[in-house]
DSSP file (Angstrom, degrees, kcal/mol; ACC not computed):
  #  RESIDUE AA STRUCTURE BP1 BP2  ACC     N-H-->O    O-->H-N    N-H-->O    O-->H-N    TCO  KAPPA ALPHA  PHI   PSI    X-CA   Y-CA   Z-CA
    1    1 A M              0   0    0      0, 0.0    28,-1.5     0, 0.0     2,-0.3   0.000 360.0 360.0 360.0 135.9   12.2  -17.2  -13.4
    2    2 A T  E     -A   28   0A   0     26,-0.2     2,-0.3    28,-0.0    26,-0.2  -0.901 360.0-169.7-123.7 158.1    9.2  -18.0  -11.4
    3    3 A F  E     -A   27   0A   0     24,-2.2    24,-3.3    -2,-0.3     2,-0.4  -0.973  16.2-130.6-143.0 157.8    8.4  -18.1   -7.8
    4    4 A K  E     -A   26   0A   0     63,-0.4    63,-3.0    -2,-0.3     2,-0.3  -0.852  23.3-179.9-112.0 140.0    5.5  -19.4   -5.6
    5    5 A V  E     -AB  25  66A   0     20,-2.3    20,-2.9    -2,-0.4     2,-0.6  -0.965  30.8-127.7-133.5 155.8    3.7  -17.5   -2.8
    6    6 A Y  E     -AB  24  65A   0     59,-2.7    59,-1.9    -2,-0.3     2,-0.4  -0.929  42.4-172.8 -97.4 120.7    0.9  -18.2   -0.5
    7    7 A A  E     -AB  23  64A   0     16,-3.3    16,-2.3    -2,-0.6     2,-0.5  -0.921  27.1-165.2-124.8 145.2   -1.5  -15.3   -1.0
    8    8 A H  E     +AB  22  63A   0     55,-3.0    54,-2.2    -2,-0.4    55,-2.2  -0.994  36.4 151.0-123.3 117.9   -4.7  -14.0    0.7
    9    9 A F  E     -AB  21  61A   0     12,-2.5    12,-3.1    -2,-0.5     2,-0.4  -0.945  42.2-131.3-147.8 166.6   -6.4  -11.4   -1.5
   10   10 A V  E     -AB  20  60A   0     50,-2.0    50,-2.5    -2,-0.3     2,-0.5  -0.973  19.5-162.4-116.9 131.2   -9.6   -9.8   -2.5
   11   11 A A  E     -AB  19  59A   0      8,-2.6     8,-2.4    -2,-0.4     2,-1.0  -0.955  14.9-141.5-118.7 131.3  -10.6   -9.4   -6.2
   12   12 A D  E     -A   18   0A   0     46,-3.2     6,-0.2    -2,-0.5     3,-0.1  -0.799  18.1-173.3 -87.8 104.5  -13.2   -7.0   -7.3
   13   13 A L    >   -     0   0    0      4,-2.0     3,-1.6    -2,-1.0     2,-0.3  -0.022  29.3-129.5 -97.4  30.5  -14.9   -8.9  -10.1
   14   14 A G  G >  S+     0   0    0      1,-0.3     3,-1.8     2,-0.2    -1,-0.2  -0.424  86.1  10.9  66.4-121.6  -17.2   -6.1  -11.2
   15   15 A T  G 3  S+     0   0    0     -2,-0.3    -1,-0.3     1,-0.3     3,-0.1   0.703 128.1  60.1 -66.7 -20.2  -20.9   -7.1  -11.5
   16   16 A R  G <  S-     0   0    0     -3,-1.6    -1,-0.3     1,-0.3    -2,-0.2   0.516 106.6-136.4 -84.9  -5.6  -20.1  -10.3   -9.7
   17   17 A G    <   -     0   0    0     -3,-1.8    -4,-2.0     2,-0.0     2,-0.3  -0.247  38.1 -35.9  82.5-170.1  -18.9   -8.3   -6.7
   18   18 A C  E     -A   12   0A   0     -6,-0.2     2,-0.4    -5,-0.1    -6,-0.2  -0.672  53.5-169.3 -93.1 139.5  -15.8   -8.9   -4.6
   19   19 A S  E     -A   11   0A   0     -8,-2.4    -8,-2.6    -2,-0.3     2,-0.4  -0.974  13.9-137.6-126.4 142.5  -14.5  -12.3   -3.7
   20   20 A E  E     +A   10   0A   0     -2,-0.4     2,-0.3   -10,-0.2   -10,-0.2  -0.845  25.6 177.9-102.1 136.8  -11.9  -13.4   -1.3
   21   21 A F  E     -A    9   0A   0    -12,-3.1   -12,-2.5    -2,-0.4     2,-0.3  -0.930  13.0-176.9-135.3 158.2   -9.3  -16.0   -2.0
   22   22 A R  E     +A    8   0A   0     -2,-0.3     2,-0.3   -14,-0.2   -14,-0.2  -0.967  32.0  88.1-152.0 146.1   -6.3  -17.7   -0.5
   23   23 A G  E    S-A    7   0A   0    -16,-2.3   -16,-3.3    -2,-0.3     2,-0.5  -0.982  71.6 -40.6 159.5-173.4   -3.9  -20.2   -1.8
   24   24 A I  E     -A    6   0A   0     -2,-0.3     2,-0.4   -18,-0.2   -18,-0.2  -0.741  49.6-172.3 -92.0 129.8   -0.6  -20.9   -3.6
   25   25 A V  E     -A    5   0A   0    -20,-2.9   -20,-2.3    -2,-0.5     2,-0.7  -0.977  16.1-143.6-120.9 128.9    0.1  -18.7   -6.7
   26   26 A E  E     -A    4   0A   0     -2,-0.4     2,-0.6   -22,-0.2   -22,-0.2  -0.862  16.5-159.4 -95.8 119.8    2.9  -19.2   -9.1
   27   27 A V  E     -A    3   0A   0    -24,-3.3   -24,-2.2    -2,-0.7     2,-1.0  -0.881   6.7-153.8-104.9 119.8    4.2  -15.9  -10.3
   28   28 A G  E     +A    2   0A   0     -2,-0.6     2,-0.4   -26,-0.2   -26,-0.2  -0.775  38.9 144.9 -95.5  96.4    6.2  -15.9  -13.6
   29   29 A S        -     0   0    0    -28,-1.5    -2,-0.1    -2,-1.0     3,-0.0  -0.991  48.3-131.7-138.2 130.8    8.5  -12.9  -13.3
   30   30 A E        -     0   0    0     -2,-0.4   -28,-0.0     1,-0.1    -2,-0.0  -0.642  44.4-103.0 -74.7 137.5   11.9  -12.0  -14.3
   31   31 A P        -     0   0    0      0, 0.0     2,-0.3     0, 0.0    -1,-0.1  -0.293  43.0-163.9 -62.1 142.8   13.9  -10.5  -11.4
   32   32 A L        -     0   0    0      4,-0.1     2,-0.1     3,-0.1     7,-0.1  -0.759  25.0 -93.1-120.2 172.2   14.2   -6.8  -11.7
   33   33 A L  S    S+     0   0    0     -2,-0.3     2,-0.2     6,-0.0    -1,-0.1  -0.444  82.8  46.8 -81.2 159.8   16.4   -4.3  -10.0
   34   34 A G  S    S-     0   0    0     -2,-0.1     2,-0.3     4,-0.0    -2,-0.1  -0.616 100.4  -6.1 109.1-168.8   15.2   -2.6   -6.8
   35   35 A N     >  -     0   0    0     -2,-0.2     4,-2.5     1,-0.1     5,-0.2  -0.489  56.1-148.0 -70.1 122.9   13.6   -3.6   -3.6
   36   36 A V  H  > S+     0   0    0     -2,-0.3     4,-2.8     2,-0.2     5,-0.2   0.891  95.3  52.9 -64.2 -44.1   12.7   -7.3   -3.8
   37   37 A A  H  > S+     0   0    0      2,-0.2     4,-2.4     1,-0.2    -1,-0.2   0.942 112.3  46.6 -59.7 -48.1    9.5   -7.0   -1.6
   38   38 A D  H  > S+     0   0    0      2,-0.2     4,-2.4     1,-0.2    -2,-0.2   0.927 113.7  48.0 -58.5 -47.6    8.2   -4.2   -3.8
   39   39 A R  H  X S+     0   0    0     -4,-2.5     4,-2.8     1,-0.2    -2,-0.2   0.944 112.2  47.7 -55.5 -52.4    8.9   -6.1   -7.0
   40   40 A D  H  X S+     0   0    0     -4,-2.8     4,-2.7     1,-0.2    -1,-0.2   0.895 111.5  50.9 -63.8 -40.5    7.4   -9.3   -5.8
   41   41 A D  H  X S+     0   0    0     -4,-2.4     4,-2.4    -5,-0.2    -1,-0.2   0.933 112.9  46.2 -62.3 -45.1    4.2   -7.5   -4.6
   42   42 A E  H  X S+     0   0    0     -4,-2.4     4,-2.3     1,-0.2    -1,-0.2   0.909 111.7  50.1 -65.1 -40.5    3.8   -5.8   -7.9
   43   43 A A  H  X S+     0   0    0     -4,-2.8     4,-2.4    -5,-0.2    -2,-0.2   0.892 111.4  50.2 -66.0 -38.5    4.5   -9.0   -9.9
   44   44 A L  H  X S+     0   0    0     -4,-2.7     4,-2.7     2,-0.2     5,-0.2   0.951 110.4  48.1 -65.6 -44.1    1.9  -10.9   -7.8
   45   45 A V  H  X S+     0   0    0     -4,-2.4     4,-2.6     1,-0.2    -2,-0.2   0.930 113.9  49.4 -59.7 -46.9   -0.9   -8.1   -8.3
   46   46 A R  H  X S+     0   0    0     -4,-2.3     4,-2.1     2,-0.2    -1,-0.2   0.911 111.9  47.3 -54.5 -48.5   -0.1   -8.2  -12.1
   47   47 A E  H  X S+     0   0    0     -4,-2.4     4,-2.3     1,-0.2    -2,-0.2   0.909 113.7  46.8 -63.5 -47.3   -0.3  -11.9  -12.2
   48   48 A L  H  X S+     0   0    0     -4,-2.7     4,-2.1     2,-0.2    -1,-0.2   0.897 111.6  51.6 -60.5 -43.2   -3.6  -12.1  -10.3
   49   49 A A  H  <>S+     0   0    0     -4,-2.6     5,-2.7    -5,-0.2     4,-0.5   0.871 112.0  46.6 -62.6 -38.9   -5.1   -9.3  -12.4
   50   50 A R  H  <5S+     0   0    0     -4,-2.1     3,-0.2     3,-0.2    -1,-0.2   0.875 111.1  51.3 -70.8 -38.2   -4.2  -11.1  -15.5
   51   51 A D  H  <5S+     0   0    0     -4,-2.3    -2,-0.2     1,-0.2    -1,-0.2   0.866 118.0  37.7 -65.6 -37.0   -5.5  -14.4  -14.3
   52   52 A F  T  <5S-     0   0    0     -4,-2.1    -1,-0.2     2,-0.1    -2,-0.2   0.391 108.1-123.7 -94.4   0.5   -8.9  -12.8  -13.3
   53   53 A N  T   5S+     0   0    0     -4,-0.5     2,-0.3    -3,-0.2    -3,-0.2   0.918  70.5 115.9  55.9  50.2   -9.0  -10.5  -16.3
   54   54 A V  S   <S-     0   0    0     -5,-2.7    -1,-0.2    -6,-0.1    -2,-0.1  -0.876  71.7 -84.6-136.6 170.6   -9.3   -7.4  -14.3
   55   55 A G    >   -     0   0    0     -2,-0.3     3,-1.5     1,-0.1     4,-0.1  -0.365  38.5-113.1 -79.0 159.1   -7.2   -4.3  -13.8
   56   56 A T  G >  S+     0   0    0      1,-0.3     3,-1.8     2,-0.2    -1,-0.1   0.817 115.6  65.2 -63.8 -31.2   -4.5   -4.3  -11.1
   57   57 A E  G 3  S+     0   0    0      1,-0.3    -1,-0.3     3,-0.1   -12,-0.0   0.707  94.1  60.2 -63.9 -17.3   -6.5   -1.7   -9.1
   58   58 A Q  G <  S+     0   0    0     -3,-1.5   -46,-3.2   -46,-0.1     2,-0.5   0.382  90.8  80.7 -89.1   1.3   -9.2   -4.4   -8.6
   59   59 A I  E <   -B   11   0A   0     -3,-1.8     2,-0.5   -48,-0.2   -48,-0.2  -0.942  56.5-174.7-110.4 129.4   -6.8   -6.8   -6.7
   60   60 A H  E     -B   10   0A   0    -50,-2.5   -50,-2.0    -2,-0.5     2,-0.6  -0.897  12.4-153.4-125.1  97.9   -6.2   -6.1   -3.1
   61   61 A V  E     -B    9   0A   0     -2,-0.5   -52,-0.3   -52,-0.2     3,-0.1  -0.626  14.0-179.6 -78.5 120.4   -3.5   -8.3   -1.6
   62   62 A L  E     -     0   0A   0    -54,-2.2     2,-0.3    -2,-0.6   -53,-0.2   0.883  67.9  -7.5 -80.5 -46.3   -4.2   -8.7    2.2
   63   63 A R  E     +B    8   0A   0    -55,-2.2   -55,-3.0     2,-0.0    -1,-0.3  -0.996  62.5 173.5-152.2 143.5   -1.3  -11.0    2.9
   64   64 A W  E     -B    7   0A   0     -2,-0.3     2,-0.3   -57,-0.2   -57,-0.2  -0.988   8.4-169.5-154.7 156.1    1.4  -12.9    1.1
   65   65 A S  E     -B    6   0A   0    -59,-1.9   -59,-2.7    -2,-0.3     2,-0.2  -0.984  26.5-122.4-145.5 130.9    4.4  -15.0    1.8
   66   66 A R  E     -B    5   0A   0     -2,-0.3     2,-0.3   -61,-0.2   -61,-0.3  -0.516  26.7-137.7 -72.8 136.9    7.0  -16.3   -0.5
   67   67 A L              0   0    0    -63,-3.0   -63,-0.4    -2,-0.2    -1,-0.1  -0.706 360.0 360.0 -95.7 146.3    7.4  -20.1   -0.4
   68   68 A H              0   0    0     -2,-0.3    -1,-0.1   -65,-0.1   -63,-0.1   0.434 360.0 360.0-106.4 360.0   10.9  -21.6   -0.5
């Protein structure tokens, strides 16, 4: 199951420095048990880290909203 969010985040790209991004991100995540907001936030960070080929600690989500 996937969902789309509008995200505003900063990615620490190592030697290239930090860059700020905002836009629609499609997150491919199977629903898990637990708090939906926490699960979605973690899934978004993992997806962004994978897309930018960085660790999850290098992604700082400032704001996000799930699109319907």
